[in-house]
Legacy VTK file of the C-alpha trace (Angstrom):
# vtk DataFile Version 3.0
C-alpha trace
ASCII
DATASET POLYDATA
POINTS 239 float
11.379 24.885 -4.337
7.645 25.387 -5.623
5.030 22.737 -6.644
5.428 24.106 -10.090
9.469 24.002 -9.984
9.063 20.440 -8.218
10.526 17.118 -10.072
8.376 14.677 -11.793
7.191 11.945 -9.448
9.180 8.779 -11.259
7.361 5.527 -11.852
7.999 1.975 -12.647
5.819 -0.027 -14.649
6.888 -3.896 -14.336
4.440 -5.518 -17.254
5.475 -8.207 -19.625
2.556 -7.280 -22.285
4.265 -4.413 -24.586
1.402 -2.895 -25.935
0.315 -2.595 -22.500
3.145 -1.214 -20.805
3.588 1.427 -23.752
0.176 2.952 -23.224
0.521 2.888 -19.724
3.938 4.764 -20.040
2.666 7.278 -22.494
-0.556 7.743 -20.625
1.251 8.690 -17.071
4.055 10.819 -19.033
1.117 12.757 -20.545
0.235 13.201 -16.230
3.240 14.357 -15.520
5.111 11.317 -14.813
8.544 10.336 -15.304
8.472 6.320 -16.439
10.456 4.050 -16.744
9.471 0.336 -18.095
10.555 -3.530 -17.432
9.146 -6.733 -19.180
10.931 -8.789 -16.683
11.545 -8.970 -12.415
15.337 -9.157 -13.771
14.823 -5.642 -14.914
12.965 -4.330 -12.419
15.193 -5.359 -9.907
18.144 -3.635 -11.880
16.361 -0.576 -12.117
15.383 -0.259 -8.541
18.919 -1.072 -7.531
19.907 2.367 -9.467
20.498 5.675 -7.894
17.215 7.077 -9.363
14.264 5.673 -7.149
10.697 5.631 -7.741
7.862 7.051 -6.069
5.730 4.564 -6.726
5.471 1.058 -8.835
2.878 -0.402 -10.537
3.705 -4.487 -11.016
2.042 -7.115 -13.073
1.877 -10.658 -11.033
2.721 -12.641 -13.987
5.867 -12.122 -15.369
8.245 -14.297 -17.557
10.744 -15.283 -14.950
9.145 -14.503 -11.960
5.742 -13.176 -10.125
4.888 -10.067 -8.993
4.405 -11.619 -5.624
7.885 -12.956 -4.849
9.189 -9.649 -6.743
7.044 -7.934 -3.966
7.801 -9.668 -0.899
11.585 -9.447 -1.440
11.432 -5.626 -2.040
9.539 -5.453 1.404
12.116 -7.761 2.912
15.065 -5.587 1.893
13.612 -2.776 3.380
11.865 -1.121 0.366
8.602 0.045 1.103
7.886 2.125 -2.390
3.922 1.862 -3.058
3.146 -0.800 -5.066
-0.125 -1.241 -6.899
-0.297 -4.676 -8.752
-2.354 -5.895 -11.890
-3.406 -9.128 -12.662
-5.658 -11.088 -15.143
-6.817 -13.295 -11.730
-10.147 -12.414 -10.116
-9.819 -15.025 -7.411
-10.171 -13.385 -3.792
-7.304 -15.887 -3.027
-5.357 -14.030 -5.383
-6.224 -10.719 -4.171
-5.353 -11.348 -0.693
-1.882 -13.345 -1.942
-0.998 -9.572 -3.746
-2.035 -7.902 -0.153
-0.044 -10.192 1.612
2.960 -10.017 -0.426
2.976 -6.397 0.467
1.375 -4.527 -2.022
-0.461 -0.955 -1.590
-3.293 -1.275 -3.493
-4.612 -4.346 -6.442
-6.385 -3.850 -9.570
-7.833 -6.709 -11.711
-7.403 -6.550 -15.421
-9.624 -5.450 -17.713
-9.150 -2.234 -15.535
-10.384 1.606 -15.930
-7.176 3.425 -16.751
-8.966 6.557 -14.787
-8.972 4.704 -11.585
-5.494 2.887 -11.995
-4.453 6.803 -12.123
-6.229 8.452 -9.410
-5.205 5.351 -7.424
-1.379 5.799 -8.163
-1.838 9.794 -7.116
-3.792 9.087 -4.261
-0.966 6.971 -2.620
1.791 9.709 -3.722
-0.326 12.508 -2.098
-0.797 10.698 1.047
2.831 9.841 1.298
3.103 13.769 0.692
1.043 15.015 3.464
2.613 12.405 5.766
6.281 13.775 5.129
4.841 17.303 5.337
2.690 17.226 8.576
4.250 16.401 11.719
4.381 13.782 13.712
1.414 13.034 15.773
2.088 9.769 17.350
5.973 9.018 17.077
5.924 5.260 19.362
3.076 3.187 20.822
2.671 0.081 22.642
-0.629 -2.366 22.976
-0.571 -5.944 23.940
2.538 -7.657 22.976
3.000 -4.912 20.255
5.160 -2.124 19.784
5.428 0.702 17.067
7.842 3.467 16.283
6.060 5.143 13.440
8.819 7.648 12.739
11.663 4.463 11.912
9.361 2.275 10.519
9.693 -0.333 12.746
7.337 -2.592 14.560
7.760 -5.631 16.228
5.078 -8.158 17.991
5.901 -10.306 21.133
9.526 -9.147 20.427
9.413 -10.420 17.079
9.867 -7.497 13.463
7.651 -7.066 11.274
7.567 -5.940 7.982
4.850 -3.387 7.373
4.115 -1.590 4.499
3.647 2.382 4.616
-0.044 1.821 4.264
-0.306 -0.214 6.506
1.077 1.719 9.000
-0.580 4.867 8.134
-3.825 3.090 8.949
-2.304 1.113 11.739
-1.469 5.288 12.827
-4.941 6.400 12.041
-6.432 3.962 14.107
-4.228 4.558 17.274
-5.151 8.620 17.211
-8.886 7.508 17.156
-8.763 4.631 19.679
-11.903 3.377 21.050
-13.686 5.608 18.138
-15.698 3.834 15.754
-14.534 4.764 12.439
-16.631 4.251 9.283
-14.686 2.598 6.082
-15.380 5.451 4.000
-13.630 7.731 6.786
-11.122 5.424 6.228
-10.743 5.578 2.452
-10.779 9.435 2.648
-8.276 10.014 5.865
-6.020 7.225 5.172
-6.040 6.168 1.405
-7.119 10.017 0.076
-9.562 8.748 -1.659
-12.996 10.779 -1.039
-16.289 9.555 -2.439
-14.433 5.834 -3.482
-16.975 3.069 -3.069
-14.223 -0.066 -3.033
-14.930 -0.652 0.867
-13.024 -4.159 0.333
-9.990 -2.030 0.252
-10.146 -1.180 3.752
-11.617 -4.722 4.499
-8.313 -6.208 3.585
-6.394 -3.733 5.195
-7.659 -4.456 8.660
-7.530 -8.408 8.117
-3.414 -7.813 7.389
-3.273 -5.738 10.857
-5.203 -8.571 12.272
-2.803 -11.193 10.936
-0.029 -9.006 12.103
-1.447 -7.968 15.867
-4.012 -10.845 16.361
-3.129 -13.921 18.426
-6.457 -15.144 16.362
-7.292 -12.970 13.649
-10.624 -14.142 13.417
-11.923 -13.309 16.684
-10.035 -9.583 16.899
-9.720 -8.251 20.003
-8.056 -4.999 19.359
-9.124 -4.665 15.724
-12.963 -5.096 16.457
-15.615 -4.661 13.662
-18.729 -2.467 14.942
-21.676 -3.977 12.590
-23.018 -1.731 9.988
-20.911 0.734 11.529
-17.251 0.304 10.699
-14.233 -0.402 12.951
-13.094 0.290 16.331
-9.491 0.005 17.447
-9.390 -1.235 21.291
-6.034 -0.971 22.775
-6.655 -2.715 25.740
-7.985 -5.638 24.043
LINES 1 240
239 0 1 2 3 4 5 6 7 8 9 10 11 12 13 14 15 16 17 18 19 20 21 22 23 24 25 26 27 28 29 30 31 32 33 34 35 36 37 38 39 40 41 42 43 44 45 46 47 48 49 50 51 52 53 54 55 56 57 58 59 60 61 62 63 64 65 66 67 68 69 70 71 72 73 74 75 76 77 78 79 80 81 82 83 84 85 86 87 88 89 90 91 92 93 94 95 96 97 98 99 100 101 102 103 104 105 106 107 108 109 110 111 112 113 114 115 116 117 118 119 120 121 122 123 124 125 126 127 128 129 130 131 132 133 134 135 136 137 138 139 140 141 142 143 144 145 146 147 148 149 150 151 152 153 154 155 156 157 158 159 160 161 162 163 164 165 166 167 168 169 170 171 172 173 174 175 176 177 178 179 180 181 182 183 184 185 186 187 188 189 190 191 192 193 194 195 196 197 198 199 200 201 202 203 204 205 206 207 208 209 210 211 212 213 214 215 216 217 218 219 220 221 222 223 224 225 226 227 228 229 230 231 232 233 234 235 236 237 238
């Protein structure tokens, strides 16, 4: 099937504020997406259980019957790794960390720039599309007490299964493929997030911290995912 014949990408917007929800639906449909809206976690779960399937989810943190953190955790625990961008009016750093730790792939605070949100959604979908078309360079890998199967999307640490999002797995794969090399935040944003010239390096830092929490005995004193002052990060598999 050619690009022009490809089916439109499907987006689920979970947002209880009617005007914002309607505005997002209108703008994403104008961009060529097929969009469904849900105003509650219950509606979102029902839509996600249907046969349609979605390419990405925009998820508000504050919902009338639950919260986005809980819903995202529920999806990941059920094996649903559809990319999730969380939206919230909360600006505390702890809330952003909670959102990412719940399994979200990205996090935007309100008010946000619509063009940036659209760019981030497109970036996630491009990354997934290229990943599916590209040959698997590294299918499995072990380091320390970790065992990773990239093809099956499975990981364990000291024999215990881990729940990794697609973006966490992509970041880990890039580190594995570039072991012992210092990698800048800019390179990681371009190669993993598919966001060239994007200035938000905190996104990379947050995700490296997530990998440290998964794989380091002491995340504050990492031996595998090391910071290189003023340069970026280096993955050292030997520890």
